[in-house]
N, C-alpha and C positions, 0 to 999 in steps of 0.2 A: 896857757891852754888856756883855745875857746868856745862857744858852745856855739851848733850851727841850730843856726832860726832855720824861723817859716820864713821872712826874706831869701834869706843863704839857700833853705832847702827851692824855692819857688825860681834864684835864680839860675843857681843849677837842673832846675828843669830844664829853664829858657833857654839854652846855653846847648844843652845833650836834644833836645826832640827840637832846637825850630823854630818854637814858641814864642809868641808877643807875651807882652805882661801878663795880659789882664787872659788871655787863656793861658797861664802858667798858673797865677794863684787858681782859675777859677776851677782845672784839673787837681789840685795841690787840696782841695778848700775840700773835694768835694770826694775824693778817697779819705782825707779826716771822716765827712761826717758821714759814710760809709759802716766806718769802723770803729767810726762813737755808737755809731744811731744800734748798728748788732756787737756791742761791751751790753748798751741800754737794755737788749732785749734778756740779757744777762750769757748769750754763745759765746764762742774762744772764735778770737783767730785770727788765723795763722798766715803768720806770710810763709813760702814752703823755701829754704836758704832763709829764709833772718830769724823769727821765732811764732813767740805762742804770746798777745797780750790774752790774759784770763778776769771777768772779777771774779773773786772772794769775798765774803761775806767772817766779817772778826766779830766779835761775841762780844759781850763788856764785859771792861776788867777793871779790874784795878790796879788803879799809876797811881807817880806821884809830880806834883806842884814842878819844873826846872830852879828853876830857883826861892822856895820857902822848902818844897818837901814835903808842902803835905798832900795829904790820902781825897785822888781826887778818881771820881769814876766814869771810864773813861766808855759812849755812850757805843753799845754795840756801830757795824758801817759797812758798807761794803767798797774793795778798793783794789785796784787794777792794778792786775803782775805782770812783767817781765821775763818768758826765755827766752835766750837766744838762744835760736839751735845750729848745733855741729856744724853746720858751713862756718857760719859766725864768727861763732872759739874761738876758727881753724886763724880765718883771716886776716881778724885782730892780735890773737898771737906770732902767728907769721911778721903780722907791720911795725909792732914791737919787735921780738927779735931784730930785726930789721929798719927801726933809729934808734 
């Protein structure tokens, strides 16, 4: 199993859209900046046919240190969650069945 990286995405964009390396890099950077800025403002990002990114607040809670078992307080924080669209889930499952 491999990971699709930023460089891999830029190469794919270059190939599919016939862009230069710099244009593909700029394109990807703008898209990611738009997504990031929207999430920082606390707004959801929904990409039709792909899924929805949301910022969710997690309250402070008690946890345990994984090595010592000692109780620790986990501070409240915000996390980004992703929920895949039905279309994406179906596509992943179809490809999984065919492999």
